[in-house]
C-alpha positions in Angstrom: 0.0 0.0 0.0 1.2 3.4 -0.9 0.2 6.7 0.8 -2.0 9.5 -0.6 -0.4 11.0 -3.7 -1.1 14.0 -5.9 -0.2 13.6 -9.5 -0.3 16.3 -12.2 -1.8 15.5 -15.6 0.9 15.8 -18.2 0.7 17.8 -21.4 0.2 14.7 -23.6 -2.4 13.2 -21.2 -5.1 15.8 -21.3 -8.5 15.5 -22.8 -9.3 12.0 -21.6 -11.6 10.4 -19.0 -10.3 10.2 -15.4 -10.9 6.4 -15.3 -8.9 5.7 -18.4 -6.0 7.9 -17.2 -6.0 6.0 -13.9 -6.0 2.6 -15.6 -3.0 3.6 -17.7 -1.0 4.8 -14.7 -2.2 2.0 -12.3 -2.9 -1.2 -14.2 -3.7 -3.0 -10.9 -6.9 -0.9 -10.6 -10.1 -2.2 -12.1 -13.2 -0.2 -13.1 -15.1 -1.2 -10.0 -12.3 0.1 -7.7 -12.1 3.4 -9.5 -15.9 3.9 -9.3 -15.9 3.1 -5.6 -13.1 5.6 -4.9 -15.2 8.2 -6.8 -18.4 7.4 -4.9 -16.5 7.7 -1.6 -15.0 11.1 -2.6 -11.4 9.8 -2.4 -10.5 10.7 -6.0 -10.3 14.5 -6.5 -9.5 16.7 -9.4 -8.1 20.1 -8.4 -9.7 19.5 -4.9 -13.2 18.7 -6.2 -14.9 15.4 -6.2 -14.8 13.6 -9.5 -16.7 11.0 -11.4 -15.1 8.3 -13.5 -16.2 10.0 -16.7 -14.8 13.4 -15.7 -12.7 14.8 -18.5 -9.3 15.9 -17.3 -7.0 18.5 -18.8 -3.3 19.0 -18.8 -2.0 20.7 -15.6 -4.8 19.5 -13.3 -3.9 17.9 -10.0 -5.4 14.4 -9.3 -5.5 13.3 -5.6 -5.2 9.6 -5.4 -5.9 7.7 -2.1 -3.6 4.8 -0.9 -3.8 2.1 -3.5 -3.4 -1.7 -3.0 -0.3 -3.2 -4.4 -0.6 -5.4 -7.4 -1.8 -8.9 -6.5 1.0 -11.6 -6.8 0.5 -14.0 -9.7 -0.3 -17.5 -8.7 0.7 -20.3 -11.1 -1.8 -23.0 -11.7 0.6 -25.8 -10.9 1.2 -24.5 -7.4 -2.5 -23.9 -6.9 -3.5 -27.5 -7.4 -0.8 -29.3 -5.6 
């Protein structure tokens, strides 16, 4: 788990949906987790609550709550032994 972080949207990352931007940056997140963080008010764009479909622009600050680490991969052979 990492702590709260604030990331700035890069010049080449503007004009896209918040959920798509997050999934590119944090591949371990799924859509359900992103929607839950939005509902709880944990994801913020320039200090305001945001929805998954919020359009972000270059230079905006995105507040991201502590995220779970990526789940370790389990091989099938070790799972069934």
